[in-house]
C-alpha positions in Angstrom: 5.1 16.8 -13.9 6.5 16.4 -17.5 9.9 17.4 -16.2 9.8 14.7 -13.4 8.5 12.1 -15.9 11.4 12.9 -18.2 13.9 12.6 -15.4 12.4 9.2 -14.4 12.5 8.0 -18.0 16.2 9.0 -18.4 17.0 7.2 -15.1 15.2 4.1 -16.3 16.9 4.1 -19.7 20.4 4.2 -18.1 19.9 2.1 -15.0 17.4 -0.7 -15.9 19.6 -2.4 -18.5 22.4 -2.6 -15.9 20.4 -3.8 -13.0 20.8 -7.2 -11.3 17.8 -9.7 -11.4 18.6 -10.6 -7.8 18.6 -8.7 -4.6 22.1 -7.1 -4.5 23.0 -6.6 -0.9 22.6 -8.0 2.7 20.4 -5.0 3.5 18.2 -5.6 0.4 17.5 -9.1 1.6 16.6 -7.8 5.1 14.1 -5.4 3.4 12.6 -8.3 1.4 12.2 -10.3 4.7 10.5 -7.2 6.2 7.8 -7.4 3.5 6.8 -10.8 5.1 7.2 -9.8 8.7 8.3 -6.3 9.9 10.4 -6.7 13.0 13.6 -4.6 13.4 14.5 -6.5 16.6 15.0 -9.5 14.3 16.9 -7.5 11.6 13.8 -7.5 9.4 15.0 -5.0 8.4 18.1 -4.1 10.4 17.9 -1.2 12.9 16.7 1.5 12.8 13.9 -0.2 11.0 13.0 2.3 8.1 9.3 1.9 8.7 8.1 4.3 6.0 10.2 2.6 3.4 8.8 -0.8 4.4 5.3 0.7 4.3 5.9 2.2 0.9 7.3 -1.1 -0.4 4.4 -3.1 1.0 1.9 -0.8 -0.7 3.6 -1.2 -4.1 4.4 -4.9 -4.0 0.9 -6.1 -4.9 1.3 -4.0 -8.1 4.7 -5.4 -9.1 4.9 -8.9 -7.5 8.3 -9.9 -6.3 10.6 -7.8 -4.0 13.2 -7.7 -6.8 10.8 -6.0 -9.2 9.3 -3.7 -6.5 12.7 -2.5 -5.4 13.9 -2.0 -8.9 11.0 0.2 -9.8 11.4 2.1 -6.5 15.0 2.8 -7.3 14.2 4.1 -10.8 11.3 6.4 -9.7 13.1 7.8 -6.6 16.3 8.5 -8.5 14.4 10.2 -11.2 12.4 12.4 -8.8 15.7 13.4 -7.0 17.2 14.5 -10.3 14.1 16.5 -11.3 13.7 18.1 -7.9 17.4 19.2 -7.8 16.8 21.0 -11.1 13.8 22.8 -9.7 15.8 23.8 -6.6 18.8 25.0 -8.7 16.5 26.9 -11.0 15.1 28.9 -8.0 18.4 29.3 -6.2 20.4 30.4 -9.3 19.0 29.9 -12.9 17.6 27.3 -15.2 21.0 26.7 -16.7 22.7 26.2 -13.3 19.8 24.0 -12.2 20.1 21.8 -15.3 23.9 21.5 -14.7 23.4 20.5 -11.1 20.8 17.9 -12.0 23.1 16.5 -14.7 26.0 16.3 -12.2 23.7 14.3 -9.8 22.5 12.1 -12.7 26.1 10.8 -13.4 27.5 11.1 -9.8 29.2 7.8 -9.1 27.7 7.0 -5.7 24.3 8.1 -6.9 24.5 5.8 -10.0 25.9 3.0 -7.8 22.9 3.4 -5.4 20.5 3.3 -8.3 21.7 -0.2 -9.2 22.1 -1.6 -5.7 19.9 -0.1 -3.0 16.1 0.3 -2.9 16.3 2.6 0.2 19.3 4.9 -0.2 18.2 6.9 -3.3 15.5 8.2 -0.9 18.4 9.9 1.1 19.0 12.2 -1.9 15.4 12.8 -2.7 14.2 13.6 0.9 17.3 15.8 1.5 16.4 17.8 -1.7 12.7 18.0 -0.7 13.6 19.5 2.7 16.1 21.9 1.2 13.6 22.9 -1.5 10.9 23.8 1.1 13.5 25.6 3.3 14.8 27.7 0.3 11.2 28.8 -0.5 10.9 30.0 3.1 14.2 31.8 3.0 12.9 33.8 0.1 9.7 34.9 1.8 7.2 32.0 1.1 6.6 31.0 4.7 3.7 28.7 3.8 6.4 26.2 2.6 7.7 25.8 6.1 4.9 23.3 6.7 5.9 21.3 3.6 9.6 21.4 4.7 8.6 20.2 8.2 6.5 17.4 6.7 9.4 16.3 4.5 11.8 16.3 7.5 9.4 14.2 9.6 8.9 11.7 6.8 12.6 11.5 6.2 13.1 10.2 9.7 10.8 7.3 8.9 13.1 6.4 6.0 16.4 6.9 7.8 16.4 8.7 11.2 19.9 10.2 10.8 18.4 12.4 8.1 16.7 14.3 10.8 20.1 14.9 12.5 21.6 16.1 9.3 18.8 18.4 8.2 17.6 19.8 11.5 20.1 22.7 11.6 18.8 24.0 8.2 15.2 23.5 9.4 15.8 25.3 12.7 17.4 28.3 10.9 14.5 28.3 8.5 12.1 28.3 11.4 14.0 31.3 12.9 13.2 33.3 9.7 9.5 32.7 9.9 7.6 35.7 11.0 4.1 34.3 11.2 3.4 32.1 14.2 0.8 30.0 12.5 3.4 28.7 10.0 5.7 27.8 12.8 3.0 25.9 14.7 1.8 24.1 11.6 5.4 23.1 10.8 6.0 21.8 14.3 2.8 19.8 14.2 3.7 18.2 10.9 7.2 17.3 12.0 6.1 16.1 15.5 3.1 14.1 14.2 5.1 12.2 11.5 8.0 11.6 13.8 5.6 10.2 16.5 4.0 8.0 13.9 7.2 6.2 12.8 8.4 5.9 16.4 5.1 4.2 17.4 5.4 1.8 14.4 8.9 0.9 15.4 8.0 0.3 19.1 5.0 -1.9 18.2 6.9 -3.9 15.5 9.9 -4.5 17.8 7.8 -5.8 20.7 8.1 -2.9 23.1 10.2 0.2 23.7 12.8 -1.6 25.8 13.3 -4.3 23.2 13.7 -1.7 20.5 16.1 0.5 22.5 18.3 -2.5 23.4 18.4 -3.8 19.8 19.1 -0.4 18.3 21.7 0.6 20.9 23.6 -2.7 20.4 23.5 -2.2 16.6 24.6 1.4 16.8 27.6 0.6 19.0 28.6 -2.4 16.8 28.5 -0.1 13.7 30.4 2.8 15.2 32.7 1.5 18.0 35.8 1.4 15.8 34.8 4.0 13.1 34.0 7.0 15.3 36.6 9.5 16.4 34.4 10.0 19.5 35.2 6.4 20.5 38.3 5.3 18.6 41.5 6.8 17.3 42.6 3.6 15.5 43.2 3.0 11.8 39.5 2.1 11.1 38.5 5.7 12.0 41.1 7.1 9.6 39.6 4.9 6.9 36.1 6.1 7.7 37.2 9.7 7.5 39.0 9.1 4.2 36.0 7.4 2.7 33.7 10.2 3.8 35.9 12.6 1.9 36.3 10.4 -1.2 32.7 9.2 -1.5 31.3 12.7 -0.9 33.7 14.5 -3.3 34.2 11.8 -5.9 31.7 13.3 -8.3 33.2 16.8 -7.8 36.7 15.7 -9.0 36.0 16.6 -12.7 34.9 20.2 -11.7 36.9 21.1 -8.6 39.3 23.1 -10.8 36.4 25.5 -11.5 35.9 26.5 -7.8 38.3 29.5 -8.0 36.2 30.9 -11.0 33.1 30.4 -8.9 34.6 32.4 -6.1 35.7 35.1 -8.5 32.2 35.4 -10.0 30.2 35.1 -6.7 29.4 38.8 -6.5 27.5 38.6 -9.8 24.7 37.2 -7.8 22.9 39.5 -5.4 22.8 38.0 -2.0 25.6 35.4 -2.7 26.3 35.1 1.0 22.7 34.1 1.5 23.1 31.2 -0.9 26.5 30.2 0.5 25.1 30.0 4.0 22.2 27.9 2.8 24.5 25.4 1.1 26.8 25.2 4.1 23.9 24.6 6.5 22.6 21.9 4.2 26.0 20.2 3.6 28.1 20.4 6.7 26.1 18.6 9.4 25.8 15.4 7.3 29.4 15.5 6.1 30.8 16.1 9.6 28.8 13.1 10.9 30.1 10.9 8.1 33.6 12.1 8.7 33.7 11.7 12.4 31.1 8.9 13.3 30.2 6.5 10.5 29.9 6.0 6.8 29.7 2.4 5.6 28.9 2.6 1.9 29.3 5.1 -0.9 25.6 6.0 -1.0 25.5 6.9 2.6 26.8 10.3 1.3 23.7 11.0 -0.8 22.1 13.5 1.7 25.1 15.9 1.1 26.0 15.2 -2.5 23.2 17.3 -4.0 24.5 20.4 -2.3 27.9 19.8 -3.9 26.2 19.3 -7.3 24.6 22.8 -7.0 28.0 24.2 -6.1 29.4 22.5 -9.1 26.7 23.7 -11.5 27.3 27.3 -10.3 31.1 27.0 -10.5 31.0 25.6 -14.1 28.6 28.4 -15.1 30.9 31.0 -13.5 33.9 29.5 -15.3 32.2 29.9 -18.7 31.4 33.5 -17.9 35.0 34.4 -16.8 36.7 32.5 -19.6 34.2 33.7 -22.2 34.6 37.4 -21.3 38.4 37.2 -21.3 39.5 34.7 -23.9 36.8 32.4 -25.4 33.5 34.1 -26.0 32.2 30.9 -27.8 32.1 29.2 -24.3 29.3 31.3 -22.9 25.9 29.5 -22.9 27.2 26.4 -24.7 27.6 24.1 -21.7 30.9 22.6 -23.0 32.5 22.6 -19.5 29.4 20.8 -18.0 29.7 18.1 -20.7 33.4 17.6 -19.8 32.5 17.2 -16.1 29.8 14.7 -17.0 32.2 12.6 -19.1 34.7 12.8 -16.2 32.0 11.3 -13.9 31.2 8.6 -16.4 34.9 7.6 -16.5 35.0 7.5 -12.7 32.0 5.2 -12.6 32.7 2.9 -15.6 36.5 3.1 -15.7 38.8 0.2 -14.9 41.4 1.5 -12.4 44.1 -0.7 -10.8 43.6 -1.7 -7.2 46.4 -1.4 -4.6 48.5 -4.5 -4.2 50.0 -3.4 -0.8 48.7 -5.0 2.4 46.5 -2.6 4.5 48.2 -1.6 7.7 47.6 0.3 10.9 50.3 3.0 10.3 49.8 5.9 7.9 52.2 5.7 5.0 51.7 9.2 3.6 51.1 9.5 -0.1 50.9 5.7 -0.5 48.0 5.5 2.0 46.3 8.4 0.3 46.6 6.9 -3.2 45.4 3.6 -1.9 42.4 5.2 -0.3 41.4 7.0 -3.5 41.7 3.9 -5.6 39.7 1.7 -3.2 37.1 4.4 -2.6 36.7 4.9 -6.4 36.4 1.1 -6.9 33.8 0.7 -4.1 31.4 3.1 -5.8 32.0 1.9 -9.4 30.2 -0.3 -11.9 33.1 -2.7 -11.8 32.4 -3.3 -8.1 28.7 -3.8 -8.8 29.4 -6.3 -11.5 31.9 -8.2 -9.4 29.5 -8.7 -6.5 26.7 -9.6 -8.9 28.8 -12.2 -10.7 30.2 -13.7 -7.5 26.7 -14.0 -6.1 25.4 -15.7 -9.2 28.4 -18.1 -9.5 28.4 -18.8 -5.7 24.7 -19.6 -5.5 24.8 -21.8 -8.6 27.9 -23.7 -7.3 26.5 -24.3 -3.8 23.3 -25.7 -5.4 25.4 -27.9 -7.7 27.7 -29.2 -4.9 24.6 -30.0 -2.9 23.0 -31.9 -5.8 26.1 -33.9 -6.7 26.5 -35.7 -3.4 24.7 -37.9 -1.0 26.5 -36.4 2.0 24.9 -34.0 4.3 25.9 -30.5 3.1 26.7 -27.5 5.4 27.7 -24.0 4.1 30.2 -22.2 6.3 30.3 -18.4 5.7 32.8 -16.0 7.2 33.9 -12.4 6.6 33.9 -11.0 3.1 32.5 -14.2 1.6 30.5 -13.7 -1.6 27.6 -14.2 -1.8 26.8 -12.9 1.7 25.1 -15.4 4.0 21.7 -13.5 3.9 21.5 -14.1 0.1 22.5 -17.8 0.5 19.7 -18.3 3.0 17.2 -16.3 1.0 17.8 -17.9 -2.4 18.6 -21.4 -1.0 16.2 -21.6 1.9 16.7 -25.4 2.5 20.5 -25.0 2.8 21.8 -24.8 6.4 24.5 -22.1 6.9 27.0 -21.6 9.7 27.6 -17.8 10.0 30.9 -17.2 11.7 31.9 -13.8 13.1 35.4 -13.3 14.6 35.8 -10.6 17.2 38.4 -8.8 15.0 35.9 -8.5 12.2 34.4 -5.0 11.5 31.4 -4.4 13.6 31.8 -7.6 15.7 32.1 -7.2 19.4 32.5 -10.9 20.3 33.1 -14.1 18.4 29.8 -15.9 17.6 28.5 -18.6 15.4 24.9 -19.1 14.3 23.4 -22.0 12.4 20.8 -20.6 10.0 18.1 -22.3 7.9 16.1 -19.9 5.7 15.5 -17.0 8.2 15.5 -19.1 11.4 18.3 -19.5 13.9 18.7 -23.2 14.6 21.6 -22.8 17.1 23.8 -20.0 18.4 27.2 -20.4 19.9 29.0 -17.7 21.9 31.3 -17.3 24.8 35.0 -18.0 25.4 36.8 -19.5 22.3 37.1 -22.1 21.1 33.4 -22.3 20.3 32.4 -25.9 19.7 30.4 -26.3 16.5 28.8 -29.7 15.8 28.8 -30.7 12.1 27.4 -33.8 10.6 29.7 -36.8 10.3 30.9 -37.5 6.8 29.6 -34.0 5.7 30.5 -31.9 2.8 31.5 -28.4 4.1 31.2 -25.6 1.5 33.4 -22.7 2.5 32.3 -19.2 1.4 35.0 -16.9 2.8 37.0 -13.9 1.8 40.1 -14.5 -0.5 42.5 -13.5 2.3 41.1 -16.3 4.5 41.5 -19.2 2.1 45.1 -20.0 3.1 44.3 -20.1 6.8 41.3 -22.4 6.2 43.5 -24.7 4.1 46.0 -25.0 7.0 43.1 -26.3 9.2 41.4 -28.7 6.8 42.0 -29.9 3.2 40.2 -27.7 0.6 39.0 -28.4 -3.0 38.3 -25.4 -5.3 35.0 -25.2 -7.2 34.4 -22.0 -9.1 34.5 -19.2 -6.5 33.8 -21.4 -3.5 35.8 -24.2 -1.7 34.6 -27.4 -0.1 35.8 -30.2 2.1 34.5 -33.7 2.2 35.1 -35.1 5.7 36.5 -38.6 5.7 34.6 -41.3 7.6 35.6 -41.2 11.2 37.5 -37.9 10.8 38.3 -36.0 14.0 37.5 -32.4 14.8 39.6 -29.4 13.7 40.0 -25.8 14.7 39.9 -22.6 12.6 40.2 -19.3 14.4 37.8 -19.1 17.3 35.8 -22.1 16.1 36.3 -25.9 16.7 34.4 -28.1 14.2 33.3 -31.4 15.8 31.9 -34.1 13.5 28.9 -35.9 15.1 26.4 -38.5 14.1 23.4 -37.0 12.3 21.1 -37.8 15.3 23.3 -35.7 17.6 23.8 -32.8 15.2 21.9 -29.6 15.8 
């Protein structure tokens, strides 16, 4: 308990001062909305619903007040528990020194640190993966009573994120195969089946029925994977997905990859090294292959597999100390200098300022140029610089939208499109009286057909879909505030005059102005009485 408390304290000291006072992401706002009304069919939160996370958050919110504070404290505690549990697992698999090295590597791992600042849910991916692995390792070493605990952790993990069950079931099944006492198998099956049935029933009830849930979840799954999975698509988006799976999973390993040959050379110093290697492979490969071939959308999606790499890194750095110490540098043995070098390397990867590619993304593979671009972009997307940019753009954007609304007597309408910062969910959440048009073009990632929705707070006032152009009524003489990605500003300015204001743009429609078209959308000024 003291060890876990120390780990949570270290996480709090390094994460809390850097955290944002607002909800960071689109998903975080969905979770906050779920604290009011849990309904995955309405994206509260988005499928697959995460019922145990919502339950956990609802239980804690009365203690901490706002969703922002509740989610912050959850991130700190769960990240600390993950670091502490990885030490305990590494100590049992190898030694206290290797366990400490593995925990330290996880502590500074860039996607793990990024998740500790941005997501209330995803740090659970690391913790639950480690808990299942810890129970399974105890069983692999003859303590069969831990099969029930591993099964309970596996069932609970599905209630936080169902794909964890897919990733961890191969390790769990192989662990079950090694159980000799039937009662432990039965107990484990009951724990796993009972917890799984519980979160499935919660989802069905909250979604308004099994068919409603299945339809919403299947549509969401197809939208997320139709252009990223090699099973469906062979286009450039899949190659980007595969590249990001490699980069985000292995990013924290870059400072110690050079030590792998020494780890291989020293493997026979551990009795039963093949036993450990098989365990790590069964833990790591299913999740990584899914991310590589189906879907990985954010750096911290890789958290179920990263702890296994941290254990491998801790062992490899220990082995390197042994080999180099015996042959050339005896002062290395037991000092941990190489671990500190790897930790500093991870800090540089997270806090460093690296140049971003200036070339336009294309569908064709350009060899080394494409690889270099992918590494630079993947590193940036899991860095503190990315976190700060999103936080600052959200703060500036929300302030500027409120100011532009207060400075005019015109009706004000926000128009949000792809890559706009802040995302429309945050605009609707923090400016609940501000109507927002959410525009989605068919070519956008995860969008199957062009649609437009007029949102107010969390309500859909109007929805437009069908064959373009989609006719969108806007108030006559309105002020249109454009929140769009930087690459879209030029195309918007060709459709309608723009004025810049901080990090957003706006258009004041002239009296009697006619309609205009941008992309799949035709904006038609109408009198206020006829507006939606």
